N, C-alpha and C positions, 0 to 999 in steps of 0.2 A: 463649774461652768461660768463663763463670762457673764458679768452683770452689766447690762447697758445702763442701768440707772446709777450704779456706783461710778462708772466711768464718766457719765454725763454730769454727775454731781461735782466732780473736780472742775469741770469747765464752767459750770454755773457759779461755783464759789469764786472763781477767778474773776468772772464778770461782776459779781456782787461786790467783791472786795476792792476792785479797781474801776468802779463804775464811771468815775469822771474821766479816766483815761480812755474808756470805750465810748464816751458820749451817750451813756445810758443812765437810767435812774433805778436805784434799788429801793424797794418798799417791803416792810414787814407788817402784815396785818395783825389785828388784835388777837386773832386765834393762833398766831405764830407762823402762818403760811408766808412763804417768801416769794416775791415777784421782782423780776427785772424787766422794766419797760425799755424795749429796744426800738421804739418808733411811734408810740402813741402820742406822747407829749415831748419827745426828745428827738434829736437829730439822728443818732446812731452813726453808723459808718461801716467801712469795709472790715475793720477788726471785729466789730460787733456782729456783722453779717457772717463772718467766718465762724465765730463762736456759736452763733445761733444754729447754723447749718450743722456744725459738728455735734451739738447737743441733740438735734433732730436725729442724727445717725447713731446716737447712743455712744458717742466717743469712739466709734469704730471706723470713722472716715477721716480722711485728710483733705483739707480744702486750701487751695491756692488761687491766686489771681494773676492774670497776665493781660497785656494789651494785644488786640487782634484787629481784624478788619471785616466788615460786612459790606460787600460791594464798594470797596475802597474807602469806606467810612470807618475811622478808628473807633473801636469800642472796647470796653473792658470785658474780659472773659473769666468765667469761673472754671476751675479744674477740680474735679472730685475723684478720689480713688479710695478703694476699700479692699481689704483682704477677707472681709466677712460679708459678702453682698446680701445673702438671704437675711441674716440677722439685722444688719445695719439698715437695709432698705425696706424690707417687709416687716421685720420685727420692731423697728423703731421709726424710721423716717416717714413711712407711709401715713398719709393723713386719713387714718381710718377711724377716727373718733369724733362724732358730732357732739360737742359739749353744749348742753342746754340746762339752764337753771334760772328760774324766774324769767326776766326779760333778756337774760344774757345768752348770746349764741356765739360760738367760735368753732373752727375746725381744729381739732387736736391731733398733734403728731408727737413723735419723740418716744423715749423709753418708758414713760409711764404706761403706755399702751400694753407693754409686756406684762405688767402687773394686773391690769384690769382686763386683759385679754380682749381687746377691742380691735378687730373682731376675732372671736375665738377660732374660727376656721383657719385664719391665716397662721396662727401659731401651731395648729395641728398639722398643717401642711409642711411647715419648716421645722417642726419638732423642737420648738424653743419656748421656754417659759422662764422669766426672771424671778429671782428671789432677792428681795431687798427691803430694808426698813424705810428707805427713802425713795422718793419718786420725783422725776423731773419731766414736766410736760411743756410742749411748745404750742402756743395758741396763736392762730391767725385771727386777729380781731383789732378793731380800732378803739376798743375800750378795755381797760384793765378789769380783771375779775374781782369780785368782792368776796367777802368771807363765806357767803352762802355757796358760791360757785366752787371755791376751793374746798369747802367741806364735802361737797358732792363728789368731786374728783378723788379726794382722799379716801372717801368711803368705797368708791368703786375699785380703788387700788388696794384696799385693805390695809391702809397705813394710818398713822396719826396725822392730823392735818398740819401739825407743826413740822412734820418731815416732808412736806410737799413744797416743791419749788416750781415756778413757772417763768418762762420767758415769753414775752408778748410783743408782737409786731403786726401792724396791718400790712396787707399785700401792697398797698399804695404808699410804701416807704422804702428807703434804700435797703434796710435790712430785710424787709419783706420781699423785695425784688430779688435780692441775692439768694435768700433761702429757697425761693421758688425755682430759680435757675439751678440751684444746687441739687435739684431733684433729677438732674439729667441722667444719672445712673439708675436711680430708683425707677424712673419711667420705663426703662428697658427691662429691668428685672421684674417689675410688676407685670409688664406685657407678657414676658415669657411664662410667668406664673399663671396668668390667665389662659394661656395657650396650653397649659398642662405640663410644661417642662419642670422638672425637679430642680429648682433653683439652688438647692443645697450642693449641686454638682458644680456650680460656678465657684471657682477657687479665688478669683480676684476680678475686679472690674475698675474701669477708669472712664471718665467722660468729661466733656467740656461743653459749655454753652455761653453765648453772649449774654451780658446783663443789660437789659433795656433801661433807658432812663425812666425815672418816675414822673 
C-alpha cells in the first residue's frame, strides 16, 4: 500500500538539504527530531509553499502556480491536482489534529496523521492506514515546536522521535497563505465526505484558488 509518510519524507529531505534555496531554515533538536521553518522566522516563498502543500498531501498531489485575475485585478493562483483524492485530502491534508503540549498549540495536518489516526473515524471511512518508521507533520503555528512537543507527536505516531520531521508555517506568512489556498480540492472532498458520499469513488480531482496577499 502507498505510504504517504515515505513519499512526504522525500519532499522534506529536499527542503532540509537545500534550505537556503527555498528561503527556509533547517533545525535538528537535541532529541534528533527534525524541523524546517517555512515562515516563523524566515521569508519562505512559492517554492517552499509548493513543497509544504505537497507534504500536506502526503506526496500524492501536484502543485503549480499561474497568474489570473479577480475582478480585473492580477493575482497569483494555485492549482492542485491528485489521482488519490481520498487519501491525499482526507488521509493527509485535512487539518484534523490539534497538537497541544505544555504552552504549545498548533493545528496539525499531513501524513503523520495516518500513523496517529487523527481522527480515527476518518481512516475507517476511507479504509486507509499508513505503515512507516518515519513521520512527517505540517504545523500551522507562529512558533517552532520544542523537544517536548515533538516527543508527544512521535509517541502518538508510534515512532522514535528521531524519525519525526515537521514543517512549520504561520497562516500569516507566504507559505501559510499558499498551503491554506492549496486546500481547494480538500475542501470539496471533505464536504462530500461530510454529506455521506464515498470519497473512495473519486478517481481524480483538480482545483484552483487565488492566493491572497499576506
